[in-house]
C-alpha positions in Angstrom: -2.1 14.0 -4.0 -4.7 11.2 -3.8 -5.6 10.0 -0.4 -4.1 6.6 0.5 -6.5 3.7 0.0 -7.1 1.2 2.8 -7.9 -2.1 1.2 -8.9 -3.8 4.5 -11.7 -1.3 5.1 -13.5 -1.6 1.7 -14.7 -4.2 -0.8 -12.6 -5.0 -3.8 -14.0 -3.4 -6.9 -15.5 -5.5 -9.7 -13.4 -5.5 -12.8 -14.9 -7.5 -15.7 -11.4 -7.9 -17.3 -10.1 -9.7 -14.2 -10.7 -13.3 -13.0 -12.4 -13.9 -9.8 -10.8 -14.6 -6.4 -11.8 -16.9 -3.5 -10.6 -15.2 -0.3 -12.1 -18.0 1.8 -10.0 -21.2 1.2 -11.4 -23.1 -1.8 -12.9 -26.5 -1.0 -10.5 -29.2 -2.1 -11.5 -31.3 -5.1 -11.2 -35.0 -4.1 -10.0 -37.4 -6.9 -9.3 -41.1 -7.0 -5.9 -40.6 -8.7 -3.6 -37.8 -9.7 -4.3 -38.3 -13.4 -7.9 -37.2 -12.6 -9.6 -40.2 -14.4 -13.1 -38.8 -13.6 -14.0 -36.1 -16.1 -16.3 -34.4 -13.6 -13.4 -34.0 -11.1 -11.1 -32.7 -13.9 -13.8 -30.1 -14.9 -14.3 -29.1 -11.2 -10.6 -28.4 -10.8 -10.5 -26.2 -13.9 -13.7 -24.4 -13.0 -12.5 -23.7 -9.5 -9.2 -22.4 -10.8 -10.9 -20.1 -13.3 -13.4 -18.8 -10.8 -11.0 -18.1 -8.0 -7.5 -18.1 -9.4 -6.5 -21.4 -7.7 -7.7 -24.9 -7.0 -6.8 -27.5 -4.4 -6.7 -31.2 -5.4 -6.8 -34.0 -2.8 -6.0 -37.6 -3.6 -6.2 -39.9 -0.5 -3.6 -42.6 -0.1 0.2 -42.9 -0.4 2.5 -39.9 -0.4 2.6 -38.3 -3.9 5.7 -38.5 -6.1 7.2 -36.6 -8.9 5.4 -38.9 -11.3 2.1 -37.9 -9.6 2.8 -34.2 -10.2 3.5 -34.9 -13.8 0.3 -37.0 -14.1 -1.8 -34.1 -12.6 -0.2 -31.6 -15.0 -0.9 -33.9 -17.9 -4.5 -34.3 -16.8 -4.9 -30.5 -16.8 -3.2 -30.1 -20.2 -0.4 -28.0 -18.8 2.2 -29.6 -21.1 5.8 -30.0 -20.1 7.1 -28.3 -16.9 9.4 -25.3 -17.4 12.8 -25.3 -15.6 14.2 -21.8 -15.1 17.8 -21.7 -16.4 19.3 -20.9 -13.0 17.8 -24.2 -11.6 19.0 -26.5 -14.4 21.4 -29.0 -12.9 20.5 -28.1 -9.4 20.5 -30.8 -6.7 17.1 -29.5 -5.7 15.5 -30.2 -9.1 14.8 -33.6 -10.6 13.9 -33.2 -14.2 11.6 -30.2 -14.2 10.2 -30.9 -10.6 11.7 -29.0 -7.7 11.8 -30.5 -4.2 11.1 -27.8 -1.7 12.3 -28.5 1.8 14.4 -26.7 4.4 18.1 -26.5 3.7 21.0 -24.8 5.4 22.6 -23.9 2.0 23.0 -20.1 1.9 22.6 -20.2 -1.9 19.0 -21.1 -1.5 17.5 -18.2 0.6 13.9 -19.3 -0.1 14.4 -22.9 1.2 14.6 -22.3 4.9 12.0 -22.5 7.7 11.4 -18.8 7.9 8.3 -17.2 6.5 8.3 -16.2 2.9 6.9 -12.8 1.7 4.6 -12.7 -1.2 6.3 -13.4 -4.5 5.7 -14.8 -8.0 7.6 -17.9 -9.2 9.9 -17.4 -12.2 10.4 -13.7 -11.6 13.7 -13.9 -13.5 11.6 -14.8 -16.6 9.5 -12.3 -18.5 6.2 -11.1 -17.2 3.5 -13.7 -17.7 5.9 -16.5 -18.9 5.1 -18.8 -15.9 1.3 -18.9 -16.0 0.7 -21.7 -13.6 2.5 -23.2 -10.5 1.6 -26.6 -9.1 2.7 -27.3 -5.6 2.1 -30.9 -4.2 2.5 -31.6 -0.5 4.3 -34.8 0.3 4.7 -34.1 4.0 3.5 -31.2 6.0 5.4 -29.3 8.7 5.1 -30.1 12.3 3.7 -26.6 12.9 3.2 -23.6 10.6 4.0 -23.6 6.9 0.6 -22.1 6.0 0.1 -21.1 2.3 -0.7 -17.4 1.8 -2.3 -16.0 -1.4 -2.6 -12.4 -2.6 -4.9 -11.3 -5.4 -2.2 -8.9 -6.8 -3.9 -8.1 -10.1 -7.2 -7.1 -8.4 -5.4 -4.9 -5.9 -3.5 -3.2 -8.7 -6.6 -2.6 -10.8 -8.2 -0.9 -7.8 -5.0 1.2 -7.3 -5.2 2.3 -10.9 -8.7 3.5 -10.4 -7.9 5.3 -7.2 -4.4 6.7 -7.9 -3.3 6.3 -11.6 -0.1 8.3 -11.0 1.0 5.7 -8.4 -0.1 2.8 -10.5 2.0 4.0 -13.4 5.1 3.4 -11.3 4.5 -0.4 -11.5 4.0 -0.7 -15.3 7.2 0.7 -16.8 10.1 -1.5 -18.0 12.4 -0.9 -15.0 9.8 -1.1 -12.3 11.0 -4.4 -10.7 14.5 -5.7 -10.7 15.0 -9.4 -9.7 18.6 -10.5 -9.1 19.6 -14.2 -8.9 21.4 -15.6 -5.9 22.4 -18.7 -7.8 23.9 -17.3 -11.0 26.3 -14.3 -10.9 25.3 -11.2 -12.8 21.9 -12.6 -13.7 19.0 -10.2 -13.3 15.8 -9.2 -15.0 14.1 -5.8 -15.1 10.6 -5.4 -16.2 7.1 -4.2 -15.3 5.3 -5.5 -12.2 2.0 -5.5 -13.9 1.1 -5.6 -17.6 -1.4 -7.2 -20.0 -1.5 -10.7 -21.5 -2.4 -11.2 -25.2 -6.1 -11.3 -24.3 -5.8 -7.9 -22.6 -6.1 -9.1 -19.0 -3.8 -7.8 -16.3 -1.0 -10.1 -15.2 1.5 -9.8 -12.4 5.1 -10.6 -11.2 4.6 -8.8 -7.9 7.3 -10.0 -5.4 8.7 -8.8 -2.1 11.8 -10.8 -1.4 15.4 -9.9 -0.6 16.2 -10.3 -4.3 13.7 -7.8 -5.5 14.0 -4.0 -5.8 11.6 -1.4 -7.1 12.4 1.7 -9.1 10.4 4.8 -10.2 10.2 6.2 -13.7 12.3 9.2 -12.4 13.7 10.3 -9.0 10.9 12.8 -8.6 8.4 10.0 -8.8 9.7 8.1 -5.8 6.7 9.3 -3.6 4.3 7.9 -6.3 6.1 4.5 -6.2 6.0 4.5 -2.4 2.2 5.1 -2.5 1.7 2.2 -4.9 3.8 -0.2 -2.8 2.0 0.9 0.4 -1.4 0.2 -1.2 -0.3 -3.3 -2.2 1.2 -4.0 1.2 -2.0 -3.0 2.9 -4.1 -5.1 0.5 -2.0 -8.2 1.3 -3.0 -8.3 4.9 -5.2 -10.8 6.8 -8.8 -9.6 6.7 -8.4 -8.0 3.3 -10.7 -9.2 0.4 -7.5 -9.8 -1.6 -5.9 -12.2 0.9 -6.3 -15.9 1.6 -4.6 -18.4 3.9 -4.8 -22.1 4.4 -2.7 -25.2 5.2 -1.8 -27.4 2.3 -2.0 -30.9 3.8 -0.1 -34.1 2.8 -1.7 -35.5 -0.3 -3.0 -32.2 -1.6 -1.8 -30.1 -4.5 -2.3 -26.4 -5.2 -2.9 -25.4 -8.8 -2.2 -21.6 -8.8 -2.5 -18.8 -11.4 1.1 -17.7 -10.8 0.8 -14.6 -13.1 -2.3 -13.3 -11.2 -1.9 -14.3 -7.6 1.3 -13.8 -5.6 1.9 -16.4 -2.9 3.9 -16.7 0.4 4.3 -18.9 3.4 4.3 -18.6 7.2 7.3 -19.9 9.2 7.3 -23.5 10.2 9.0 -26.1 12.4 10.0 -29.5 11.1 9.6 -33.1 12.4 13.3 -34.2 12.3 12.3 -37.7 11.1 9.9 -36.5 8.4 10.7 -32.9 7.3 8.3 -30.8 5.3 8.5 -31.6 1.6 6.7 -30.0 -1.4 7.1 -30.8 -5.1 6.8 -27.9 -7.5 6.3 -27.6 -11.2 6.2 -24.4 -13.2 4.1 -24.3 -16.4 3.7 -21.8 -19.3 0.1 -22.9 -19.9 -3.2 -22.6 -18.0 -5.3 -25.6 -16.9 -8.0 -26.8 -19.3 -10.3 -29.8 -19.0 
């Protein structure tokens, strides 16, 4: 049996078929407006995204709106936002933009003030369908609410090099089952990692209460547990696959959702101005 790998004690291996990753928080790209009228700023956002898997855009001034999120997406050629079927008609979604704030509604387990484990948006969709997530901060939390990023595809590629038997437990068609809490009997099974049409690894790695992992056969359970242990170890502070920062009011995160998993630390709210993020999901990648 291969020895367990310890991601925090070594450097991530270079894989030419994978995009880069910026474990230190990327420097925000400041723009004069959310439609990125300056071509240089637009190019910088796209280049930062391509180099590190994400970019942060900052527009000083008034609190951003749903129209601002749409303007940013249009400037990056993301086309129309995608609304997952289970969110259509939800009070938390206006058009294709979701308003993310704390709620006591038990049907929305991800919209409370507790921390969120690493996950991929749109996990009920097929692997790779949601290429990009844009999250725009209208108001930050009083304390906490830090954004966490995990370079899941790089960690998996390193696992495949070190322990291919374990890695194989994450690529079969029943590896990850996501079950909806909003729509009865709605679930999607599929691989955790696979290839996009260009041959690059993509991911739907998620660790939430609605996710369950399954081996190819009962006798392969130990292989699966090794794979999950490797990813859990890689997704820790101090790892070259991990990044954390606070998304401030007036900033937007443009994230490669099918390559990086994201999470959040717990937070406390200001009762008069609770934390609010706007989120759009897109099937395209940013271009300038």
